[in-house]
N, C-alpha and C positions, 0 to 999 in steps of 0.2 A: 504494500500500500504506500503510494507516494503522494505526499501533499505539499503543495506550493503555498508559501506565505508571502504575500506581496505587501511591502511597507512603503510609506511615503518617503520622498527625498526632500520635501519642502520644509523649510525651517523658519519662515517669516510669517508672523501673525498679522497679515494685512499690512497696513501702514502704521501700526501701533508702535513699531520699534521693538516689540517683544518677540521672543522666540516661540516656535511651536514645533511640531513633528508628529511622531506617533506616540500613542499612550502606552506606557510601559506594561501596565496590567493587561491591556488588550492584546499584547504580543505574548507575554510570559505565560498567562493562563492557558490559552489555546496551544501554545508550543508544547507545554508539558502534558496536556490532555492527549495530544497527538502522539508524542513520544512514548507515553505510557501505554498507548494502544498498539505500539509496535510499528508505527508509521515511520517512513523515511521522510524527514522534513527538509525542504529546500527553501532558503530565504532569498528573495529578490527585491529590487527596488529600481526605480527609473534610472538613477545615477550609479547604482552599484556601490560597493563599499559600505561604510558605516552610515546607516540612516539616522537622522536626528531624533533624539528622544525629547518629547515635550518636557521642559524642566518642571512644570507643575506636577506631572505624573511621577517625577523622580523625588519629590519632596517626602519627608518622613511621614506625613499624615496620609499620603496616597499609597503607602506600601501595603502589600497583601502577601499571603504565604507564597504565592507564585513569584512575585517580584523578589522576595527575600531569597527564594530558592535560586533565582537567576543570579543574584549577587554572589552566590557561593558556587557558581557553575562556570568555570573557566572555558569549558568546551562550548557552551551556549554563547558566552560572551564573544568568543573568537569567531563563531559562525555569524553572529550578528554584525561583527565588525567587517565582514567580507561578503556582504550580500552580492548576488550575481546581478549584473545589469539586466533589466527586464527584456531588452532587445535580444539577449542571448538565450532566452528561455523558449523551449519547445513545448507548447501545451500538450502535445500528444504523449509526452513522457510522464504525465501526472494523472492521478485518479481524481483529484479534487483541488480546489484553490480556496484560500482563506485570506481575507483582507482585514487586518487590525486597523482600528481607527486612530483617533487623535485628529486635531483640526487640519493637519497637513494635507490629507487626501482631497479636501475640498478645493485646493488650489492646483495640485499637480495631477493626481490620479483621475480626477473628474474630467480632465481635459487631455490626458496623455493618450495619444492614439495607439501606442503599443499596448497599454493596459486595456483600452477599449477593445482592440482586436483580440486580445487574449481572452477576455471575458466572453466575447462573442464566439470564440473558438470552443471554449468549454461548453457554452450553451448549445452550439450546433452538434457537439459530440455527445450530448446527454450526460454531462458530468456534473457532479455536485459542486456548488459554490456557496461560500459563506462570507458574510461581511458584517462587521459590528460597529456600532456607535456612529462615527462620522464616515466610516469607510463605505457605507451604502451610497454615499454621494458619488462614488466611482461608477455608479450605474446610470447616471442621469443622461449620458450620451450614448449608451449602449442600445443597440437595436436587436430585435429578434429576426428570425429568418425571413419574416414577411416585411421587414423594414419598419416595424412599429417599435415604440419604446419598450425595452425589455420589461419594465415594471408595469406597463399598462395592463389593467385587468388582473393584476397579481396582488396577493396580500404581502405587504412589506412593512418594515419598521425601520427606525433609525433615530438618531438624537432628536428629541422633540423641540418644538418652538419654545416651550416653557423652560426646558433645561438650558437651551441656548440663552434665553433671557436671564436665567439665574446666574450664569457665568459671565454675563455682561457683554456678550459678543454678537448679539443679534444684528448690530449695525456694522460689524467688522467682517463677518464671513461673507464670501461671494454669493452664497445662497443658503436658504434654510431648507434642510432635507424634507421636513414635513410638508412644507408648502410646495416644493418642487415635485415630490412624488405625487401629490394630489393633482398638480397641474398636468403631469404626464399621464394621468389616468390610473395611477396605482391605488390599490385599496390600502391606504395607510392605517396602521393600527398602532396603538400605544398603550402601555401600562402606566402605573404611577411613576412619577419622576424618580430617577435614581434607583429604581427597583428592577430586578431582572425581568426582561420581557423578550422572548424570542419567537419569531414567526417563521414557519416552514411552509413554502408553497412549491410543491413539486420538488425540484432539485435545488431550489434557491432558499437559503437560510439567511435571515437578517436578525441582528440583535440591536436593541435600543440604545444601550449605554455601557459604560465600563462594567457595571455589575452583571451584564448579560454575556460577558466574554466566555466564561467557562461553559455555560449552557448552550451557547451558539456553537462552540466547538464540538460539544457532545452531540448536538443535533446534526451537525455535518457528518460526524462519524457514524451516526445511526443510518445515514443514507448510503454508507459504504459497506454495511454489514448485512 
């Protein structure tokens, strides 16, 4: 079982002068879920190399058992430091793909043609796809085989408008996932803010927020067994 994890390479939080990137928990938790299931995990990002960690997710109050485990795992740290450039990835070599969130994907992965092509290749091949928190934003320009938005008519979730408002970034992000999914014809669902909420529609798994990371990874695994 081979699973591809795609991380953002974007580290600027709009024009705020602050840093962003991927959310550490949203990488670490799925990474260990997949590893413990015996999966071979490959890490990729648009630029390759070390993807930027959102500094807020690296703060003491944001730590979880999975992030603490990562801190004690030199092998995982080395793998993260040397992600493969996305353009060098062959989707045919993998059984599933998972996108961790953080605000970064709203800027690069949402618009990265290589990422868009990769997701479309997984979709056409009937392979499982998982995205959590802000990473579902990577779907907004993805089309299905008929040329329609991939999320149109599908049950999906992602970071809510109210969660974005709570972190004070509603006017900073390039788009709001909840609004954009609804605009594209998706059946957007959400649970309570900051609580785990995962939606599976066919072979597409989406998670609402950082707390949904582990369950989203497990839901993706369930599609592979």
